[in-house]
C-alpha positions in Angstrom: -5.3 6.4 4.1 -5.2 9.3 1.8 -7.2 12.2 0.4 -10.3 11.2 -1.2 -10.0 12.3 -5.1 -13.2 12.3 -7.4 -11.0 11.9 -10.5 -11.8 11.6 -13.9 -8.4 9.6 -14.3 -9.2 6.1 -13.8 -12.3 6.7 -16.4 -10.2 8.0 -18.9 -7.5 5.6 -18.6 -9.2 2.4 -18.2 -12.5 3.2 -19.9 -14.4 -0.2 -21.0 -12.7 -2.1 -18.1 -15.0 -1.2 -15.3 -16.4 -4.5 -13.4 -19.9 -4.3 -12.4 -19.4 -5.8 -8.6 -23.1 -6.8 -8.0 -22.4 -10.0 -9.0 -19.5 -10.7 -6.8 -21.1 -13.0 -3.9 -20.1 -13.7 -0.8 -18.2 -17.3 0.0 -20.2 -19.1 2.3 -16.9 -21.0 3.6 -15.2 -18.0 4.7 -18.1 -16.5 6.9 -19.3 -13.8 4.2 -15.8 -13.3 2.3 -15.8 -12.6 -1.3 -16.1 -15.5 -3.6 -13.0 -15.0 -5.1 -13.6 -17.5 -8.2 -15.6 -14.7 -9.4 -13.7 -12.5 -11.7 -16.2 -9.7 -10.9 -14.6 -9.4 -7.2 -11.1 -8.3 -8.4 -10.0 -5.3 -9.9 -7.3 -6.5 -11.4 -6.4 -10.4 -12.7 -3.8 -10.0 -15.2 -2.4 -12.1 -18.5 0.3 -14.2 -17.0 3.2 -12.8 -19.1 6.0 -12.6 -16.3 7.8 -15.2 -14.0 7.0 -13.0 -11.0 3.7 -11.8 -9.4 2.4 -8.9 -7.7 -0.7 -8.6 -4.9 -1.6 -5.3 -4.3 -3.8 -3.9 -1.4 -5.2 -0.9 -2.1 -5.5 2.0 0.7 -8.5 3.6 2.3 -11.1 5.0 -0.3 -14.2 4.9 1.8 -14.6 7.7 4.3 -17.6 6.3 5.9 -18.3 10.0 7.1 -22.2 10.1 6.8 -24.8 9.6 9.0 -25.6 5.8 9.4 -22.6 5.2 7.0 -21.3 1.5 7.8 -18.1 0.9 9.2 -17.3 -1.3 6.3 -17.6 -0.4 2.7 -19.5 -2.9 0.4 -18.1 -4.2 -2.5 -20.0 -2.1 -4.7 -19.4 1.2 -2.8 -18.7 3.5 -5.8 -15.8 5.4 -3.7 -14.2 2.6 -3.2 -14.4 1.1 -6.5 -13.4 4.3 -8.2 -10.6 4.7 -5.6 -9.1 1.3 -6.4 -8.8 2.0 -9.8 -7.4 5.4 -9.3 -4.8 3.3 -6.7 -4.0 1.0 -9.8 -3.1 4.0 -11.9 -1.0 5.9 -9.1 0.5 3.1 -7.2 0.3 -0.3 -8.2 1.5 0.0 -11.6 4.9 0.6 -10.4 4.8 -3.2 -10.4 3.4 -4.1 -13.8 6.5 -3.5 -15.8 8.4 -6.4 -13.9 5.4 -8.5 -12.4 1.8 -9.8 -13.1 -0.4 -7.6 -11.2 -3.3 -8.9 -9.0 -5.8 -6.5 -6.9 -8.6 -8.2 -5.0 -12.0 -6.2 -4.4 -12.3 -6.0 -0.3 -14.3 -4.9 2.4 -12.2 -2.2 3.8 -12.9 -0.4 6.7 -13.9 3.3 6.7 -11.5 6.2 7.7 -13.9 7.1 10.4 -13.6 3.7 11.9 -10.1 3.2 11.7 -9.5 7.2 13.5 -12.1 5.7 16.3 -9.7 2.1 16.8 -6.8 4.9 16.8 -8.1 6.7 19.4 -9.1 4.1 21.8 -6.1 1.7 21.2 -3.3 4.1 19.4 -3.5 1.5 16.4 -5.9 1.5 13.6 -5.5 -2.5 13.1 -8.2 -2.7 15.8 -10.6 -2.1 13.1 -9.2 -4.1 10.4 -8.7 -7.9 12.4 -12.0 -8.6 11.2 -13.9 -8.1 7.9 -10.7 -6.7 6.0 -7.8 -9.1 7.5 -10.5 -12.0 6.3 -11.4 -10.7 2.8 -7.7 -10.5 1.9 -6.4 -13.7 3.2 -9.6 -15.3 1.6 -8.2 -13.5 -1.7 -4.6 -14.9 -0.8 -6.1 -18.3 -0.5 -7.4 -18.3 -3.5 -4.5 -16.6 -5.7 -2.0 -19.2 -4.2 -4.4 -22.0 -5.2 -5.5 -21.1 -8.5 -3.5 -18.2 -9.9 0.3 -18.0 -9.1 1.2 -22.0 -9.8 4.5 -21.5 -7.9 5.6 -18.1 -9.1 7.7 -16.1 -6.5 5.3 -13.0 -5.8 5.7 -9.6 -4.0 2.8 -8.4 -1.9 2.4 -4.6 -1.9 0.2 -2.0 -0.6 -0.3 1.6 0.9 -2.0 2.5 4.0 -4.6 0.7 5.4 -3.6 -2.0 2.6 -0.2 -1.8 4.6 -1.5 -2.3 8.0 -3.3 -5.2 6.6 -0.2 -6.7 4.6 1.4 -6.4 8.4 -1.3 -8.9 9.6 -0.8 -10.9 6.6 2.7 -11.0 7.1 2.8 -11.9 10.7 0.2 -14.3 10.9 -0.9 -15.5 7.4 2.5 -16.1 6.0 3.6 -17.8 9.5 0.7 -20.3 8.8 1.9 -20.8 5.1 5.9 -20.8 5.3 5.5 -22.6 2.0 4.5 -19.5 0.5 6.5 -17.3 2.8 9.2 -18.5 1.3 8.7 -17.6 -2.5 8.2 -14.0 -1.1 10.6 -11.7 -3.0 9.6 -8.7 -0.9 7.1 -6.8 0.7 6.4 -3.4 0.0 4.3 -2.5 2.9 4.5 1.6 2.3 2.4 4.2 4.1 2.3 2.3 7.7 4.9 2.1 10.4 7.0 -1.0 10.7 8.5 -0.6 14.3 11.6 -2.4 16.0 8.9 -3.8 18.7 7.0 -5.7 16.2 10.0 -7.0 14.4 11.1 -8.4 17.7 8.0 -10.4 18.3 8.0 -11.6 14.8 11.6 -13.0 14.1 10.3 -14.7 11.3 10.3 -11.0 9.3 13.2 -9.1 8.1 13.5 -5.7 7.3 15.2 -4.4 4.1 18.8 -3.3 4.8 19.7 -2.1 0.8 18.2 -1.9 -2.4 18.8 -5.4 -3.8 18.1 -8.3 -0.5 15.3 -10.3 -0.5 12.6 -11.9 1.4 12.3 -8.5 3.2 10.0 -5.7 4.1 10.5 -2.3 2.3 8.6 0.2 4.2 8.6 4.2 4.8 6.2 7.0 5.7 6.9 10.5 3.9 6.6 13.8 6.0 7.2 17.5 6.0 9.3 19.5 8.6 6.7 20.5 10.1 5.5 17.2 11.4 9.2 16.6 12.6 9.0 20.0 14.4 5.9 19.7 16.1 6.3 15.9 16.7 2.6 16.1 15.2 0.5 13.0 15.7 -0.2 10.7 12.4 -2.1 7.7 12.5 0.5 5.7 10.1 3.6 6.7 12.3 3.7 4.6 15.6 6.4 4.6 18.0 9.9 2.8 17.0 9.1 3.1 13.7 11.7 2.4 11.2 11.9 3.3 7.6 14.0 3.0 4.5 15.5 5.6 2.3 13.5 5.1 -0.9 16.5 7.1 -3.1 19.4 5.7 -1.5 18.1 2.6 -0.1 19.9 3.4 3.2 18.8 3.3 6.9 20.6 6.3 8.4 20.3 9.9 8.0 22.3 9.9 4.7 20.8 12.6 2.4 19.4 12.1 -0.9 19.0 14.9 -3.1 16.3 15.3 -5.5 18.8 14.7 -8.3 18.8 11.0 -7.2 14.9 10.8 -7.7 14.7 9.2 -11.4 11.1 10.7 -11.5 7.8 11.2 -9.9 4.4 10.5 -10.8 2.5 14.1 -11.7 -1.3 13.6 -11.6 -3.4 16.4 -13.6 -7.0 15.9 -12.4 -8.5 18.4 -14.7 -6.8 16.9 -17.7 -7.0 13.2 -16.5 -3.6 12.2 -17.1 -0.5 11.2 -15.4 3.0 11.8 -16.1 6.9 11.9 -15.1 8.5 14.9 -13.8 10.6 16.4 -11.0 9.0 17.7 -8.1 11.8 18.3 -5.8 11.2 15.3 -4.0 14.6 14.7 -2.0 14.4 12.3 0.9 16.5 12.0 4.4 15.3 9.7 7.2 14.9 11.1 10.6 15.8 7.9 12.3 14.2 9.4 15.8 10.6 9.4 14.3 11.2 6.6 11.8 10.2 8.8 8.6 11.2 9.6 5.2 11.1 13.8 5.1 11.1 15.7 2.0 11.1 19.1 0.7 8.9 18.3 -2.2 7.1 21.2 -3.9 3.7 19.6 -3.1 0.5 20.1 -0.9 0.5 18.0 2.2 -2.6 15.7 2.8 -5.2 18.1 4.2 -6.5 15.5 6.3 -4.7 17.0 9.5 -6.6 15.2 12.1 -5.2 12.1 11.0 -1.8 12.9 9.6 -0.6 15.9 11.4 0.1 19.6 9.5 2.6 18.6 7.2 2.3 15.1 5.8 2.9 13.6 2.4 1.1 10.2 2.9 -0.9 10.7 -0.6 3.0 11.0 -2.1 4.5 7.6 -0.5 4.1 6.1 -3.9 3.7 9.2 -6.4 7.2 10.8 -5.1 9.0 8.2 -5.4 7.5 6.3 -8.6 10.5 5.6 -10.7 12.8 4.5 -7.9 10.2 2.2 -7.0 9.6 0.7 -10.1 13.8 0.0 -10.4 14.0 -1.2 -7.1 11.5 -4.0 -8.1 13.2 -5.1 -11.2 17.0 -5.0 -8.8 15.2 -7.1 -6.1 13.9 -9.7 -8.6 17.3 -10.0 -10.4 18.4 -10.5 -7.0 16.1 -13.3 -6.3 16.9 -15.3 -9.7 20.3 -14.9 -8.5 
């Protein structure tokens, strides 16, 4: 989940590519899941020009805070559709230089439904094991059977997308080891990987450096105030671990902003993005399992969800060029 923005950015940068979703119908074989054989059920189906793919699961763009709003977004929900297109630009685009990028639409849970699940169970995934997970696995089935053609791939995500990604890693890929063995990495950013979860799923491995493959790459970004207050953050779970996105270490070695190769800066008024320096350094707080930064940026305002100083909306943008370069590094390592 991240701050909901009504940006003109997507309309400006992807003018003419908007897909109408009213033709995206259900596939009755999958209990109401979208029929992913229809191109309108995808935000992005690329021309195949590279040896590797990325399958991206976008974060929460549907708040569901209006009275009577459904817990799960219909596929033509305008907030979700616009948000998914923005997420393509400010997150998923980090993978496009090295891979063919696929982004399916899915009926995501509302922010309110996930908050309710968290309050009841301590885990937002309680709201995701039904419709959102079923949609994504239906999309994965179609992707692997019709689009992938045996290529190695990355599965990337943010926030709600990463919570769903965790379910995919623990269940779907356990059921499909033939697919899983071709996974270069899973960039499961913006949702906790925990030590307990890894013990429960011994087929999964967390990254130990900048170039290992078949691993999970994950972090949550916070400011000092969240640390000092031990603030409640719905994406930060007990016994969480993160990797430092600047030095790719698992300890508390400090990485200064000089190691940052460029943050993605969004100008909502102008409808543009650019690469710049916002002082986004990084040090792991290993006790809490998060990345702590002094970046010059406003924290996400949803304090009831994320605490007083979370940079959840900067997990990708703060470290954008480092992510892009790391994707290339892991692909090169996979090729060896």
